[in-house]
MMTF fields as JSON, N, C-alpha, C and O atoms, coordinates in Angstrom:
{
  "mmtfVersion": "1.0.0",
  "mmtfProducer": "UNKNOWN",
  "numBonds": 179,
  "numAtoms": 180,
  "numGroups": 45,
  "numChains": 1,
  "numModels": 1,
  "chainsPerModel": [1],
  "groupsPerChain": [45],
  "chainIdList": ["A"],
  "bondAtomList": [4, 2, 8, 6, 12, 10, 16, 14, 20, 18, 24, 22, 28, 26, 32, 30, 36, 34, 40, 38, 44, 42, 48, 46, 52, 50, 56, 54, 60, 58, 64, 62, 68, 66, 72, 70, 76, 74, 80, 78, 84, 82, 88, 86, 92, 90, 96, 94, 100, 98, 104, 102, 108, 106, 112, 110, 116, 114, 120, 118, 124, 122, 128, 126, 132, 130, 136, 134, 140, 138, 144, 142, 148, 146, 152, 150, 156, 154, 160, 158, 164, 162, 168, 166, 172, 170, 176, 174],
  "bondOrderList": [1, 1, 1, 1, 1, 1, 1, 1, 1, 1, 1, 1, 1, 1, 1, 1, 1, 1, 1, 1, 1, 1, 1, 1, 1, 1, 1, 1, 1, 1, 1, 1, 1, 1, 1, 1, 1, 1, 1, 1, 1, 1, 1, 1],
  "groupList": [{"groupName": "UNK", "atomNameList": ["N", "CA", "C", "O"], "elementList": ["N", "C", "C", "O"], "formalChargeList": [0, 0, 0, 0], "bondAtomList": [1, 0, 2, 1, 3, 2], "bondOrderList": [1, 1, 2], "singleLetterCode": "X", "chemCompType": "L-PEPTIDE LINKING"}],
  "groupTypeList": [0, 0, 0, 0, 0, 0, 0, 0, 0, 0, 0, 0, 0, 0, 0, 0, 0, 0, 0, 0, 0, 0, 0, 0, 0, 0, 0, 0, 0, 0, 0, 0, 0, 0, 0, 0, 0, 0, 0, 0, 0, 0, 0, 0, 0],
  "groupIdList": [1, 2, 3, 4, 5, 6, 7, 8, 9, 10, 11, 12, 13, 14, 15, 16, 17, 18, 19, 20, 21, 22, 23, 24, 25, 26, 27, 28, 29, 30, 31, 32, 33, 34, 35, 36, 37, 38, 39, 40, 41, 42, 43, 44, 45],
  "secStructList": [7, 3, 3, 3, 1, 7, 6, 6, 1, 2, 2, 2, 2, 2, 2, 2, 2, 6, 6, 7, 1, 7, 7, 3, 3, 3, 7, 1, 7, 2, 2, 2, 2, 2, 2, 2, 2, 2, 2, 2, 2, 2, 2, 2, 7],
  "xCoordList": [12.223, 13.485, 14.28, 13.733, 15.539, 16.44, 17.396, 17.965, 17.564, 18.436, 19.527, 19.288, 20.728, 21.82, 22.352, 22.286, 22.861, 23.387, 22.303, 22.53, 21.128, 19.953, 19.968, 19.148, 20.875, 20.992, 19.692, 19.064, 19.28, 18.075, 16.819, 15.77, 16.912, 15.723, 15.313, 14.243, 16.111, 15.724, 15.432, 14.429, 16.293, 16.093, 14.844, 14.139, 14.566, 13.369, 12.103, 11.123, 12.11, 10.959, 10.751, 9.616, 11.824, 11.729, 11.14, 10.335, 11.534, 10.999, 9.505, 8.741, 9.089, 7.662, 6.889, 5.792, 7.445, 6.801, 6.694, 5.751, 7.661, 7.66, 6.729, 6.539, 6.144, 5.165, 5.632, 4.882, 6.84, 7.305, 6.493, 6.28, 6.043, 5.248, 6.119, 5.805, 7.201, 8.032, 9.425, 10.22, 9.706, 10.998, 11.613, 10.992, 12.834, 13.527, 14.877, 15.684, 15.112, 16.385, 17.263, 16.778, 18.552, 19.528, 20.511, 21.211, 20.552, 21.425, 22.064, 21.371, 23.378, 24.105, 23.959, 23.881, 23.923, 23.849, 22.442, 21.517, 22.291, 20.964, 20.344, 19.134, 21.156, 20.608, 20.047, 19.027, 20.712, 20.208, 18.937, 17.991, 18.919, 17.736, 16.527, 15.413, 16.744, 15.654, 15.102, 13.889, 15.991, 15.562, 14.777, 13.737, 15.276, 14.594, 13.195, 12.245, 13.06, 11.739, 10.764, 9.614, 11.21, 10.344, 9.987, 8.842, 10.961, 10.699, 9.711, 8.796, 9.891, 8.998, 7.597, 6.611, 7.501, 6.189, 5.472, 4.265, 6.191, 5.586, 5.144, 4.102, 5.914, 5.566, 4.344, 3.516, 4.217, 3.112, 1.775, 0.741, 1.773, 0.511, -0.237, -1.307],
  "yCoordList": [-19.516, -19.237, -18.333, -17.384, -18.617, -17.788, -17.076, -17.696, -15.782, -14.994, -14.356, -13.32, -14.957, -14.331, -13.141, -13.14, -12.159, -10.958, -10.357, -10.128, -10.104, -9.731, -8.31, -7.969, -7.481, -6.13, -5.358, -5.302, -4.759, -3.929, -4.712, -4.115, -6.032, -6.866, -7.298, -7.887, -7.034, -7.383, -8.869, -9.238, -9.72, -11.167, -11.615, -12.518, -10.996, -11.352, -10.932, -11.677, -9.762, -9.321, -10.266, -10.626, -10.663, -11.624, -12.948, -13.545, -13.411, -14.669, -14.539, -15.465, -13.413, -13.182, -13.142, -13.693, -12.501, -12.447, -13.835, -14.119, -14.699, -16.059, -16.991, -18.14, -16.499, -17.296, -17.92, -18.679, -17.625, -18.15, -17.508, -16.295, -18.315, -17.809, -17.273, -16.251, -17.968, -17.674, -17.26, -18.093, -15.972, -15.44, -14.682, -13.776, -15.059, -14.417, -13.903, -14.659, -12.61, -12.021, -11.814, -11.51, -11.982, -11.768, -10.715, -10.926, -9.58, -8.487, -7.86, -7.501, -7.728, -7.156, -5.634, -5.057, -4.994, -3.532, -3.03, -3.294, -2.308, -1.82, -0.92, -0.967, -0.103, 0.804, 0.04, 0.433, -1.049, -1.864, -2.613, -2.71, -3.134, -3.85, -2.922, -3.332, -1.684, -0.703, -0.411, -0.319, -0.267, -0.035, -1.242, -1.087, -2.446, -3.671, -3.759, -4.102, -3.457, -3.506, -2.571, -2.941, -1.368, -0.39, -0.84, -0.694, -1.384, -1.838, -2.995, -3.023, -3.947, -5.107, -4.677, -5.144, -3.794, -3.302, -2.598, -2.772, -1.81, -1.111, -2.099, -1.904, -3.152, -4.143, -4.956, -5.293, -5.273, -6.106, -5.364, -6.002, -4.052, -3.282, -3.439, -2.853],
  "zCoordList": [-1.485, -2.11, -1.177, -0.616, -1.012, -0.213, -1.17, -2.069, -0.97, -1.838, -0.983, -0.362, -0.937, -0.195, -0.997, -2.227, -0.322, -0.985, -1.882, -3.07, -1.309, -2.098, -2.638, -3.491, -2.165, -2.718, -2.639, -1.581, -3.755, -3.769, -4.139, -4.379, -4.187, -4.315, -5.706, -5.863, -6.716, -8.086, -8.252, -8.863, -7.716, -7.843, -7.088, -7.54, -5.952, -5.184, -5.928, -5.944, -6.536, -7.322, -8.502, -8.817, -9.145, -10.246, -9.796, -10.51, -8.616, -8.084, -7.798, -8.071, -7.257, -7.006, -8.321, -8.41, -9.333, -10.644, -11.264, -12.002, -10.963, -11.499, -10.738, -11.135, -9.639, -8.92, -7.619, -7.004, -7.182, -5.896, -4.773, -4.773, -3.822, -2.696, -1.567, -0.957, -1.299, -0.133, -0.601, -1.035, -0.507, -0.939, 0.234, 0.791, 0.604, 1.718, 1.232, 0.693, 1.429, 1.055, 2.274, 3.364, 2.078, 3.142, 2.638, 1.648, 3.331, 2.92, 4.149, 5.102, 4.127, 5.253, 5.31, 6.395, 4.156, 4.117, 4.391, 3.624, 5.487, 5.885, 4.822, 4.602, 4.164, 3.155, 1.954, 1.387, 1.568, 0.461, 0.869, 0.087, 2.082, 2.572, 2.617, 2.29, 3.019, 3.084, 1.687, 1.5, 0.718, -0.669, -1.175, -1.815, -0.887, -1.326, -0.733, -1.437, 0.542, 1.186, 0.489, 0.249, 0.162, -0.504, -1.921, -2.348, -2.647, -4.016, -4.03, -4.853, -3.123, -3.073, -2.658, -3.227, -1.676, -1.241, -2.39, -2.558, -3.178, -4.317, -5.385, -6.01, -5.603, -6.621, -6.208, -7.054, -4.927, -4.435, -4.539, -4.735, -4.414, -4.447, -5.723, -5.887]
}
């Protein structure tokens, strides 16, 4: 799944919870991408 304008990763976390194996987010804002990376890493643990 590709998520354009992924923001802080909510849609990507939802996709992972729904069982998607391959989720890729695209975000222009570095600060939002950094938050998304941390949120997804915390959820995966």
